[in-house]
GULUMBA-503086 format. One record per residue: y, z, x of N, C-alpha, C in turn. Coordinates in pm, 1 decimal. Example, Ala and Ser with C-alpha at 12.3 -4.5 7.8 and 13.67 -1.06 7.14 Angstrom:
// residues 2
+----------+----------+----------+----------+----------+----------+----------+----------+----------+
|   nnorth |      nup |    neast |  canorth |     caup |   caeast |   cnorth |      cup |    ceast |
+----------+----------+----------+----------+----------+----------+----------+----------+----------+
|   -569.0 |    780.0 |   1319.0 |   -450.0 |    780.0 |   1230.0 |   -330.0 |    780.0 |   1320.0 |
|   -225.0 |    708.0 |   1285.0 |   -106.0 |    714.0 |   1367.0 |      3.0 |    787.0 |   1290.0 |
+----------+----------+----------+----------+----------+----------+----------+----------+----------+
END
This chain:
// residues 172
+----------+----------+----------+----------+----------+----------+----------+----------+----------+
|   nnorth |      nup |    neast |  canorth |     caup |   caeast |   cnorth |      cup |    ceast |
+----------+----------+----------+----------+----------+----------+----------+----------+----------+
|   8984.7 |   5826.3 |   5739.3 |   9008.7 |   5650.3 |   5781.4 |   8906.6 |   5613.1 |   5698.4 |
|   8932.6 |   5514.5 |   5557.4 |   8821.3 |   5426.3 |   5534.1 |   8718.0 |   5361.5 |   5666.4 |
|   8590.4 |   5357.3 |   5657.3 |   8491.7 |   5296.0 |   5731.3 |   8484.1 |   5136.3 |   5683.5 |
|   8572.9 |   5089.3 |   5607.0 |   8532.9 |   4968.0 |   5531.5 |   8659.4 |   4866.2 |   5586.9 |
|   8632.3 |   4713.4 |   5587.3 |   8756.1 |   4653.7 |   5628.8 |   8813.9 |   4604.3 |   5555.0 |
|   8830.7 |   4622.4 |   5420.9 |   8850.4 |   4594.7 |   5351.6 |   9022.3 |   4728.9 |   5299.0 |
|   9042.4 |   4781.4 |   5395.8 |   9066.1 |   4890.6 |   5414.4 |   9224.2 |   4799.9 |   5455.7 |
|   9211.0 |   4756.6 |   5544.0 |   9334.1 |   4611.7 |   5566.1 |   9438.9 |   4565.4 |   5505.6 |
|   9323.6 |   4522.6 |   5361.9 |   9410.4 |   4416.1 |   5223.2 |   9477.1 |   4515.0 |   5181.3 |
|   9465.6 |   4673.9 |   5125.9 |   9527.5 |   4789.0 |   5076.8 |   9697.6 |   4730.3 |   5123.5 |
|   9716.8 |   4721.4 |   5192.4 |   9906.5 |   4714.0 |   5198.8 |   9891.8 |   4549.3 |   5123.6 |
|   9825.6 |   4478.6 |   5073.5 |   9898.0 |   4362.5 |   5025.3 |   9810.8 |   4336.6 |   4914.0 |
|   9825.1 |   4479.9 |   4873.3 |   9770.3 |   4441.5 |   4723.0 |   9909.7 |   4500.3 |   4622.5 |
|  10024.0 |   4496.1 |   4677.7 |  10124.4 |   4448.1 |   4622.9 |  10164.9 |   4337.3 |   4585.2 |
|  10079.3 |   4225.7 |   4643.7 |  10094.1 |   4113.1 |   4615.7 |  10009.5 |   4073.1 |   4509.7 |
|   9979.0 |   4092.0 |   4401.9 |   9889.6 |   4099.0 |   4303.5 |   9966.0 |   4024.4 |   4207.5 |
|  10100.3 |   4053.6 |   4161.4 |  10225.1 |   4054.7 |   4089.8 |  10261.9 |   3901.9 |   4104.3 |
|  10258.3 |   3949.8 |   4248.3 |  10349.1 |   3772.8 |   4294.5 |  10245.8 |   3661.8 |   4293.4 |
|  10140.8 |   3653.9 |   4284.1 |  10001.7 |   3596.4 |   4248.0 |  10040.8 |   3553.4 |   4122.4 |
|  10077.1 |   3663.0 |   4040.9 |  10107.1 |   3590.5 |   3875.3 |   9990.5 |   3641.6 |   3814.9 |
|   9906.1 |   3752.9 |   3792.9 |   9789.8 |   3784.8 |   3771.0 |   9792.8 |   3803.4 |   3571.9 |
|   9900.3 |   3772.3 |   3543.5 |   9874.5 |   3785.8 |   3380.3 |   9812.4 |   3602.2 |   3299.6 |
|   9788.4 |   3619.3 |   3199.6 |   9716.9 |   3597.7 |   3056.8 |   9765.6 |   3387.5 |   3140.1 |
|   9906.1 |   3381.6 |   3152.9 |   9899.6 |   3218.9 |   3204.4 |   9852.0 |   3169.1 |   3310.1 |
|   9927.8 |   3258.0 |   3450.2 |   9880.9 |   3223.2 |   3526.2 |   9725.3 |   3182.6 |   3597.3 |
|   9636.7 |   3309.0 |   3512.6 |   9499.5 |   3249.6 |   3561.5 |   9461.0 |   3165.0 |   3507.9 |
|   9471.1 |   3074.5 |   3358.8 |   9437.6 |   2976.0 |   3359.5 |   9499.2 |   2857.4 |   3350.6 |
|   9633.1 |   2873.8 |   3389.9 |   9693.9 |   2727.7 |   3444.6 |   9627.9 |   2693.8 |   3581.1 |
|   9558.0 |   2853.4 |   3620.8 |   9520.4 |   2774.7 |   3776.0 |   9306.1 |   2738.6 |   3767.2 |
|   9281.9 |   2826.2 |   3655.6 |   9159.7 |   2772.3 |   3615.7 |   9173.6 |   2627.2 |   3593.2 |
|   9264.5 |   2597.3 |   3482.1 |   9306.5 |   2486.7 |   3474.1 |   9315.3 |   2372.7 |   3590.6 |
|   9380.3 |   2376.9 |   3656.4 |   9438.8 |   2366.2 |   3777.6 |   9286.8 |   2281.3 |   3858.9 |
|   9260.2 |   2371.5 |   3843.9 |   9110.0 |   2391.9 |   3974.6 |   9049.1 |   2267.6 |   3902.8 |
|   8993.8 |   2282.4 |   3771.3 |   8908.6 |   2244.7 |   3687.8 |   8940.8 |   2007.5 |   3723.4 |
|   9058.9 |   2013.8 |   3714.8 |   9124.8 |   1884.5 |   3755.3 |   9031.5 |   1793.3 |   3906.2 |
|   9023.2 |   1882.6 |   3991.5 |   8909.7 |   1884.5 |   4101.3 |   8769.3 |   1813.1 |   4117.6 |
|   8702.1 |   1864.5 |   3978.7 |   8553.7 |   1874.8 |   3984.5 |   8508.6 |   1773.3 |   3937.7 |
|   8399.8 |   1711.8 |   3952.1 |   8257.5 |   1640.1 |   3938.2 |   8293.2 |   1626.8 |   3748.5 |
|   8300.2 |   1738.5 |   3675.1 |   8280.3 |   1756.4 |   3536.1 |   8378.5 |   1691.8 |   3465.6 |
|   8502.1 |   1702.9 |   3577.8 |   8638.3 |   1617.6 |   3492.4 |   8643.1 |   1522.0 |   3517.2 |
|   8606.7 |   1458.5 |   3591.8 |   8662.5 |   1281.1 |   3681.0 |   8507.9 |   1190.8 |   3607.5 |
|   8394.5 |   1265.9 |   3554.2 |   8333.8 |   1179.5 |   3499.9 |   8297.2 |   1196.9 |   3361.5 |
|   8391.2 |   1318.8 |   3309.6 |   8443.6 |   1317.7 |   3149.5 |   8526.5 |   1218.5 |   3106.9 |
|   8720.4 |   1239.9 |   3206.2 |   8784.1 |   1144.6 |   3209.7 |   8742.0 |    997.0 |   3178.3 |
|   8634.5 |    939.2 |   3269.1 |   8606.7 |    858.8 |   3286.0 |   8517.0 |    763.6 |   3172.6 |
|   8456.1 |    837.2 |   3129.3 |   8360.4 |    840.5 |   3009.0 |   8476.1 |    809.4 |   2866.9 |
|   8555.2 |    917.8 |   2821.9 |   8644.6 |    918.4 |   2740.3 |   8793.3 |    763.4 |   2824.9 |
|   8785.3 |    742.5 |   2921.9 |   8875.2 |    595.2 |   2916.1 |   8829.9 |    447.0 |   2872.4 |
|   8685.3 |    485.5 |   2908.7 |   8594.8 |    349.3 |   2892.1 |   8540.9 |    386.0 |   2763.4 |
|   8521.2 |    425.2 |   2674.8 |   8530.3 |    452.5 |   2553.9 |   8662.0 |    434.4 |   2464.2 |
|   8797.9 |    477.5 |   2518.2 |   8907.7 |    440.7 |   2432.0 |   8924.5 |    316.4 |   2461.0 |
|   8922.3 |    227.6 |   2585.7 |   8905.9 |     80.2 |   2639.9 |   8829.0 |    -14.6 |   2550.9 |
|   8695.4 |     76.1 |   2592.4 |   8624.1 |     -7.0 |   2467.2 |   8634.4 |     -6.4 |   2316.2 |
|   8677.5 |     77.0 |   2254.2 |   8703.8 |     93.4 |   2111.5 |   8782.6 |    -29.1 |   2044.2 |
|   8905.0 |    -21.6 |   2158.2 |   8967.1 |   -124.4 |   2143.7 |   8975.0 |   -215.6 |   2180.9 |
|   8961.9 |   -293.3 |   2228.5 |   8839.8 |   -424.5 |   2256.0 |   8794.6 |   -477.7 |   2167.7 |
|   8720.0 |   -428.3 |   2171.6 |   8589.7 |   -457.8 |   2080.0 |   8631.4 |   -482.2 |   1984.6 |
|   8754.5 |   -409.7 |   1856.1 |   8768.1 |   -407.5 |   1781.4 |   8749.4 |   -312.6 |   1665.8 |
|   8650.5 |   -215.1 |   1701.9 |   8722.4 |    -72.2 |   1617.7 |   8776.9 |      5.7 |   1588.2 |
|   8878.3 |     23.2 |   1659.7 |   8989.8 |     85.9 |   1658.3 |   9121.1 |    -12.3 |   1711.0 |
|   9220.4 |     17.6 |   1701.3 |   9305.7 |    -47.4 |   1692.4 |   9471.3 |     23.6 |   1768.5 |
|   9399.6 |    137.6 |   1746.2 |   9516.7 |    241.2 |   1760.7 |   9610.3 |    205.4 |   1892.2 |
|   9569.6 |    135.9 |   1997.2 |   9597.7 |    113.1 |   2159.9 |   9538.8 |     10.7 |   2138.1 |
|   9594.1 |   -130.1 |   2123.3 |   9577.3 |   -234.6 |   2156.0 |   9618.0 |   -267.5 |   2327.0 |
|   9597.0 |   -368.6 |   2379.5 |   9610.6 |   -439.9 |   2581.7 |   9775.7 |   -405.1 |   2502.4 |
|   9816.0 |   -336.7 |   2616.2 |   9784.3 |   -362.5 |   2709.6 |   9789.9 |   -155.3 |   2700.8 |
|   9734.1 |    -73.6 |   2649.8 |   9682.9 |     14.7 |   2652.1 |   9839.6 |    136.6 |   2657.2 |
|   9932.8 |    130.7 |   2601.5 |  10047.5 |    175.2 |   2649.4 |  10020.4 |    370.0 |   2561.9 |
|   9961.4 |    366.9 |   2479.9 |   9922.0 |    485.3 |   2452.4 |   9842.2 |    541.3 |   2540.8 |
|   9724.1 |    505.7 |   2575.1 |   9678.6 |    564.3 |   2702.8 |   9747.0 |    558.3 |   2865.8 |
|   9861.2 |    463.0 |   2858.2 |   9914.8 |    499.5 |   3025.0 |  10020.4 |    609.9 |   2965.1 |
|  10069.0 |    639.1 |   2807.3 |  10110.4 |    771.8 |   2792.5 |  10038.9 |    884.6 |   2837.8 |
|   9890.3 |    909.4 |   2802.8 |   9830.9 |   1009.4 |   2832.4 |   9823.5 |   1051.4 |   2966.8 |
|   9790.6 |    949.1 |   3038.2 |   9779.0 |    939.9 |   3218.4 |   9885.3 |   1010.4 |   3183.7 |
|  10016.0 |    969.6 |   3195.2 |  10162.6 |   1054.8 |   3277.4 |  10176.6 |   1169.7 |   3219.4 |
|  10151.3 |   1202.6 |   3100.6 |  10145.6 |   1319.2 |   3005.1 |  10062.6 |   1439.2 |   3112.1 |
|   9920.4 |   1371.0 |   3130.0 |   9854.3 |   1455.4 |   3256.5 |   9872.0 |   1459.9 |   3320.8 |
|   9940.6 |   1375.2 |   3411.9 |   9990.6 |   1350.1 |   3577.0 |  10112.9 |   1469.4 |   3560.1 |
|  10190.9 |   1495.8 |   3466.2 |  10328.2 |   1557.9 |   3444.2 |  10287.5 |   1666.9 |   3419.8 |
|  10154.4 |   1758.1 |   3377.7 |  10104.8 |   1850.1 |   3373.7 |  10039.2 |   1905.6 |   3433.6 |
|   9990.6 |   1812.1 |   3519.4 |   9860.2 |   1848.9 |   3618.7 |   9908.4 |   1862.8 |   3750.6 |
|  10015.9 |   1790.6 |   3855.8 |  10069.7 |   1734.5 |   3966.2 |  10144.6 |   1982.3 |   3991.6 |
|  10218.4 |   2020.7 |   3840.5 |  10238.2 |   2116.0 |   3928.6 |  10130.6 |   2275.3 |   3834.5 |
|  10091.6 |   2266.1 |   3789.1 |   9911.6 |   2334.1 |   3771.8 |   9856.8 |   2312.3 |   3913.6 |
|   9873.1 |   2214.9 |   3988.7 |   9772.7 |   2226.1 |   4126.2 |   9914.2 |   2251.4 |   4218.8 |
|  10023.5 |   2251.9 |   4231.1 |  10085.5 |   2306.5 |   4304.6 |  10062.3 |   2439.4 |   4268.0 |
|   9999.6 |   2470.8 |   4170.8 |  10074.0 |   2625.9 |   4174.7 |   9926.4 |   2661.6 |   4177.5 |
|   9840.6 |   2646.0 |   4220.8 |   9674.2 |   2670.8 |   4215.2 |   9715.0 |   2654.7 |   4347.2 |
|   9779.3 |   2575.1 |   4458.1 |   9789.9 |   2614.2 |   4617.6 |   9840.2 |   2681.2 |   4649.8 |
|   9934.4 |   2622.7 |   4566.2 |  10056.9 |   2799.9 |   4594.9 |   9999.7 |   2963.8 |   4599.5 |
|   9950.6 |   2973.0 |   4480.3 |   9849.3 |   3074.6 |   4498.4 |   9772.1 |   3108.6 |   4639.9 |
|   9676.0 |   3031.9 |   4636.5 |   9578.0 |   2998.7 |   4691.1 |   9635.2 |   3062.1 |   4864.2 |
|   9718.2 |   2930.5 |   4915.3 |   9829.2 |   2980.6 |   5057.6 |   9860.3 |   3105.2 |   5059.9 |
|   9891.4 |   3155.9 |   4967.1 |   9915.2 |   3310.5 |   4952.4 |   9783.5 |   3366.0 |   4953.5 |
|   9706.0 |   3392.6 |   4900.0 |   9561.9 |   3472.4 |   4887.3 |   9563.0 |   3413.1 |   5058.6 |
|   9549.8 |   3300.8 |   5078.0 |   9506.5 |   3266.0 |   5246.6 |   9549.9 |   3397.3 |   5292.6 |
|   9703.9 |   3413.2 |   5294.1 |   9815.8 |   3443.0 |   5461.2 |   9803.2 |   3566.9 |   5418.5 |
|   9777.6 |   3628.9 |   5274.1 |   9723.5 |   3816.8 |   5334.9 |   9608.4 |   3859.4 |   5348.1 |
|   9527.1 |   3743.4 |   5379.3 |   9376.9 |   3778.6 |   5345.3 |   9417.8 |   3762.0 |   5572.5 |
|   9424.9 |   3673.9 |   5577.5 |   9468.9 |   3632.5 |   5733.5 |   9493.2 |   3757.2 |   5817.4 |
|   9683.1 |   3788.3 |   5766.2 |   9714.1 |   3895.2 |   5789.0 |   9663.0 |   4068.2 |   5815.4 |
|   9517.1 |   4037.7 |   5725.6 |   9472.2 |   4183.9 |   5662.9 |   9358.6 |   4193.5 |   5767.8 |
|   9295.8 |   4087.0 |   5810.1 |   9180.6 |   4013.8 |   5874.9 |   9217.2 |   4030.2 |   6053.3 |
|   9364.3 |   4016.3 |   6057.6 |   9426.8 |   4022.0 |   6191.1 |   9410.1 |   4146.2 |   6194.5 |
|   9473.9 |   4215.8 |   6158.9 |   9501.0 |   4339.8 |   6174.5 |   9381.0 |   4457.6 |   6180.6 |
|   9266.1 |   4403.9 |   6134.8 |   9145.0 |   4474.8 |   6149.3 |   9099.5 |   4410.1 |   6254.2 |
|   9099.3 |   4309.9 |   6326.3 |   9029.7 |   4224.4 |   6428.5 |   9153.1 |   4342.6 |   6573.2 |
|   9296.6 |   4351.2 |   6526.3 |   9337.2 |   4467.0 |   6628.6 |   9281.9 |   4631.6 |   6657.8 |
|   9238.4 |   4652.4 |   6511.5 |   9180.6 |   4765.1 |   6506.7 |   9077.0 |   4751.4 |   6557.3 |
|   8966.6 |   4690.6 |   6540.5 |   8827.7 |   4677.6 |   6623.6 |   8873.6 |   4661.2 |   6791.6 |
|   8984.7 |   4552.9 |   6844.7 |   8981.8 |   4553.0 |   6966.2 |   9040.9 |   4637.6 |   7023.8 |
|   9115.0 |   4766.3 |   6948.1 |   9206.7 |   4914.3 |   7006.2 |   9119.8 |   4989.8 |   7026.8 |
|   8983.9 |   4972.4 |   6878.5 |   8876.5 |   5084.9 |   6895.0 |   8821.4 |   5090.4 |   7002.4 |
|   8756.5 |   4914.2 |   7059.7 |   8716.6 |   4905.3 |   7203.7 |   8751.5 |   4968.4 |   7303.1 |
|   8896.4 |   4917.8 |   7334.2 |   8944.3 |   4947.6 |   7415.7 |   8932.3 |   5133.1 |   7439.8 |
|   8955.2 |   5212.6 |   7326.4 |   8950.2 |   5315.6 |   7331.7 |   8782.5 |   5399.7 |   7406.2 |
|   8696.4 |   5297.8 |   7358.8 |   8567.8 |   5329.0 |   7383.5 |   8525.2 |   5287.3 |   7540.4 |
|   8571.4 |   5181.8 |   7574.1 |   8542.9 |   5140.4 |   7683.4 |   8613.8 |   5310.4 |   7777.2 |
|   8768.7 |   5328.8 |   7767.9 |   8805.6 |   5423.9 |   7823.6 |   8750.2 |   5530.9 |   7878.8 |
|   8741.2 |   5562.9 |   7678.6 |   8663.3 |   5726.6 |   7737.6 |   8515.5 |   5695.0 |   7800.2 |
|   8417.9 |   5586.9 |   7758.9 |   8274.2 |   5551.4 |   7859.3 |   8341.1 |   5605.2 |   8040.4 |
|   8439.8 |   5536.0 |   8077.7 |   8494.1 |   5515.5 |   8191.9 |   8510.4 |   5616.4 |   8244.8 |
|   8575.5 |   5725.7 |   8173.9 |   8625.0 |   5892.8 |   8146.5 |   8538.9 |   5951.7 |   8205.8 |
|   8420.0 |   5969.4 |   8093.8 |   8253.1 |   6012.2 |   8106.8 |   8207.5 |   6000.3 |   8274.6 |
|   8192.5 |   5818.6 |   8247.2 |   8120.5 |   5795.7 |   8404.0 |   8183.4 |   5860.1 |   8513.0 |
|   8381.9 |   5887.5 |   8532.8 |   8413.4 |   5955.4 |   8601.8 |   8400.7 |   6074.8 |   8607.3 |
|   8329.9 |   6130.2 |   8523.3 |   8300.0 |   6284.2 |   8517.2 |   8165.4 |   6265.7 |   8587.6 |
|   8052.0 |   6168.4 |   8510.7 |   7900.9 |   6240.3 |   8577.4 |   7947.2 |   6212.4 |   8704.6 |
|   8018.8 |   6106.5 |   8816.1 |   8008.1 |   6110.6 |   8898.7 |   8045.6 |   6194.6 |   8935.9 |
|   8133.2 |   6295.4 |   8924.1 |   8201.9 |   6352.8 |   8980.6 |   8099.0 |   6496.0 |   8986.6 |
|   7975.4 |   6510.0 |   8863.0 |   7919.7 |   6595.9 |   8861.5 |   7771.0 |   6606.2 |   8933.8 |
|   7782.6 |   6467.5 |   8977.5 |   7684.0 |   6441.9 |   9059.2 |   7639.7 |   6418.1 |   9207.6 |
|   7832.0 |   6461.3 |   9232.0 |   7835.5 |   6510.5 |   9338.0 |   7825.0 |   6607.2 |   9369.7 |
|   7885.2 |   6680.1 |   9264.9 |   7859.2 |   6838.8 |   9310.4 |   7747.4 |   6877.7 |   9301.1 |
|   7700.4 |   6831.9 |   9235.6 |   7497.7 |   6836.1 |   9236.3 |   7448.5 |   6829.1 |   9384.1 |
|   7483.6 |   6699.1 |   9400.2 |   7444.1 |   6705.2 |   9580.0 |   7484.6 |   6758.9 |   9710.3 |
|   7636.8 |   6846.9 |   9648.9 |   7653.4 |   6911.3 |   9715.5 |   7612.8 |   7036.9 |   9724.7 |
|   7560.3 |   7112.6 |   9629.9 |   7496.1 |   7204.3 |   9576.8 |   7365.9 |   7229.4 |   9637.3 |
|   7322.0 |   7154.8 |   9586.4 |   7182.6 |   7113.6 |   9663.2 |   7106.4 |   7099.2 |   9819.1 |
|   7230.2 |   7059.6 |   9896.1 |   7271.2 |   7048.7 |   9995.4 |   7321.4 |   7163.0 |  10085.4 |
|   7391.7 |   7314.6 |  10068.6 |   7394.2 |   7344.0 |  10085.6 |   7272.6 |   7505.2 |  10044.5 |
|   7196.3 |   7432.6 |   9935.1 |   7077.6 |   7504.5 |   9923.2 |   6978.7 |   7487.2 |  10026.2 |
|   6962.1 |   7377.7 |  10039.2 |   6904.4 |   7364.9 |  10124.9 |   6905.9 |   7390.8 |  10266.5 |
|   7040.3 |   7404.6 |  10337.4 |   7143.9 |   7449.9 |  10468.1 |   7073.7 |   7648.5 |  10411.7 |
|   7084.2 |   7659.1 |  10361.3 |   7012.2 |   7839.9 |  10278.2 |   6898.3 |   7861.4 |  10277.2 |
|   6844.8 |   7761.8 |  10250.5 |   6702.1 |   7815.0 |  10269.2 |   6646.2 |   7804.8 |  10443.4 |
|   6704.9 |   7692.4 |  10403.7 |   6641.1 |   7664.2 |  10620.3 |   6697.4 |   7789.4 |  10669.4 |
|   6845.5 |   7854.5 |  10672.0 |   6845.6 |   7931.1 |  10733.0 |   6778.7 |   8120.7 |  10686.0 |
|   6749.4 |   8093.8 |  10572.6 |   6632.9 |   8214.7 |  10543.3 |   6500.5 |   8177.8 |  10626.7 |
|   6489.5 |   8065.6 |  10672.4 |   6315.6 |   8011.2 |  10657.8 |   6334.6 |   8049.7 |  10837.2 |
|   6477.3 |   8028.9 |  10908.2 |   6559.6 |   8049.6 |  11046.8 |   6489.4 |   8209.4 |  11061.8 |
|   6618.2 |   8279.8 |  10987.0 |   6581.8 |   8468.2 |  10968.6 |   6496.0 |   8519.1 |  10969.6 |
|   6386.6 |   8427.4 |  10878.4 |   6234.7 |   8512.1 |  10866.8 |   6178.7 |   8492.6 |  10976.9 |
|   6195.9 |   8385.9 |  11010.1 |   6050.2 |   8357.2 |  11133.9 |   6104.9 |   8428.7 |  11239.7 |
|   6262.6 |   8427.7 |  11261.1 |   6314.5 |   8472.9 |  11362.3 |   6285.4 |   8679.7 |  11382.8 |
|   6272.9 |   8732.4 |  11251.8 |   6254.0 |   8841.0 |  11209.4 |   6100.5 |   8851.5 |  11244.8 |
|   6043.1 |   8755.6 |  11181.9 |   5864.4 |   8809.6 |  11215.3 |   5874.7 |   8823.7 |  11348.3 |
|   5886.1 |   8738.9 |  11420.9 |   5909.3 |   8712.2 |  11590.7 |   5934.6 |   8825.5 |  11632.0 |
|   5999.1 |   8932.1 |  11645.9 |   6064.6 |   9066.4 |  11681.5 |   5978.6 |   9143.8 |  11603.3 |
|   5925.6 |   9150.5 |  11476.8 |   5841.8 |   9232.4 |  11432.7 |   5682.5 |   9213.5 |  11500.3 |
|   5661.8 |   9143.5 |  11561.5 |   5496.2 |   9108.6 |  11589.9 |   5510.7 |   9123.6 |  11735.2 |
|   5643.4 |   9117.4 |  11815.2 |   5656.2 |   9154.0 |  11939.8 |   5694.9 |   9268.0 |  11976.6 |
|   5732.0 |   9404.6 |  11847.2 |   5740.8 |   9471.2 |  11820.8 |   5594.1 |   9569.9 |  11867.5 |
|   5491.4 |   9513.1 |  11777.8 |   5408.6 |   9527.7 |  11737.5 |   5269.8 |   9571.2 |  11812.8 |
|   5324.7 |   9463.7 |  11917.3 |   5206.4 |   9458.1 |  12057.7 |   5270.1 |   9520.4 |  12123.9 |
|   5369.8 |   9597.9 |  12192.5 |   5395.0 |   9701.0 |  12267.9 |   5359.7 |   9808.7 |  12277.8 |
|   5459.4 |   9863.5 |  12382.8 |   5417.8 |  10033.1 |  12341.7 |   5498.3 |  10130.4 |  12293.7 |
|   5588.5 |  10033.9 |  12200.7 |   5677.7 |  10086.3 |  12164.5 |   5630.2 |  10188.2 |  12040.6 |
|   5505.9 |  10112.6 |  11992.4 |   5447.9 |  10185.4 |  11818.7 |   5312.4 |  10277.1 |  11858.6 |
|   5405.5 |  10397.0 |  11792.4 |   5300.0 |  10500.2 |  11778.3 |   5175.2 |  10439.2 |  11691.8 |
|   5079.8 |  10529.4 |  11783.0 |   4904.5 |  10465.7 |  11749.0 |   4885.9 |  10600.9 |  11667.3 |
|   4800.1 |  10594.1 |  11557.0 |   4804.5 |  10726.6 |  11472.8 |   4650.9 |  10723.7 |  11411.0 |
+----------+----------+----------+----------+----------+----------+----------+----------+----------+
END
């Protein structure tokens, strides 16, 4: 298993064609994204100001007041911009949904791994407590045996000493 959180994104790779990775879809999305930039807004404002300025000042009279051609250009722009913006939003929403699902799977996997680690830690703790209990019992048995050996040694010593001082011991 990969140790990389993008492994959860692999099942969603089949969605790439749905997002439209062809030339048109990518260019359309880039163009739609451009509509929301300050560069576009400033450029459009400058072009409209020049357009109106040239026609009002009389340098050119290709679109005199009420600027029907300018309105037609704006309508044409809106007719293409709206679907392109919707396309970009739909594609982004699909990508966001796929990433959210992959991230949710990743979080679930992390939670499951954490639970497994906690369970393993609890089992190991129980084993350590059991081993500690066994060690304590063995220490007690060793203590009891040491005490019994000391008692028997003292008893043997007292018997040997008692016999050694009495008449039973031959003198050499």
